[in-house]
N, C-alpha and C positions, 0 to 999 in steps of 0.2 A: 504493500497500497503507501503511496505516494506521501512524504511528507506535509505537502502544503496544501491541503485536501483539510477543508473545515469539517466539522460536524454539520455546519448548513448544507454540506457539497452532500454530504451521505446520506442525511436527511430528503434532500432535493432528488438526489438519483434512487434513495431506495422505495420515495413516491409516485418517479415517473416510472421507474421498474412494475410498479403494483399498477399502474393505469393500462400499462401494456401487457396484463398476464389476461389469458384468455378467459372469457367468462361463457354458462354455460347457463342452460336452465334445467329446475329439477323435475324429475319427471313427474314426481307425486303431487308437489305442492310450488311449481313452474316458479318458482323463486328463482333470478339469479345473482348465483353463486358466481367465484375462480375457480376455475378448473383446478385449481390445486387440493382446493376441500374436497371435490368430485370423488365417490367411488364407485365406477358402472352406473352413471346418470344419475347419482342422489345424492343432492346435500348432506350436510353432516347433518341439520335438526332432523332427518324423516330418517339418516341412518341410523340415529339415539333411539327412532322411533321403529326398529327392527325393522324398514320397509325393505323390501326385494330390490334391488337391481334389475338393471336391463337384460342381463344374462337369466336368472331367478327366471323374472315374466315371459323370456322369450319359450323359457323349458318348460313354463306351467300350461303357456298358450299349446305348444307343439302335444302334451300330452292330452289335454282337452278335445283338442282335434283327434287326435289319433282313438280317442275313447267315442268321442261324436262319431264317426266314421266306423268303427265298429257295428257299436248301436244300430245306423240307417243299416248296415250290410245284415244284420241280424235279424232286422226288423222285415225287409228285404226276403228274410229267407223262410222265415216262420207262412208271410204271406203266400210265396210261392208255394210253401207245403203243404196250402190251408185251398190253394187255386187247384194246385194239381196234382195233389194228395201225396 
């Protein structure tokens, strides 16, 4: 670190760097947060509430679609058996 930098210079550089930090919206509360505080699309406040992130939601969605598809297939099978014996 250079000796000619003052505390004011360091504060200004820190504030400037924070302003350049990328921000995102939380997938649950839609609050805008700095990306450094995000984990899988969830802000710190929602992480404290144990709300799931993008990966977990995608996994749950995939399981729901599979179960829905199996239910439809079973229903069609039963209707086919009832009609055609």
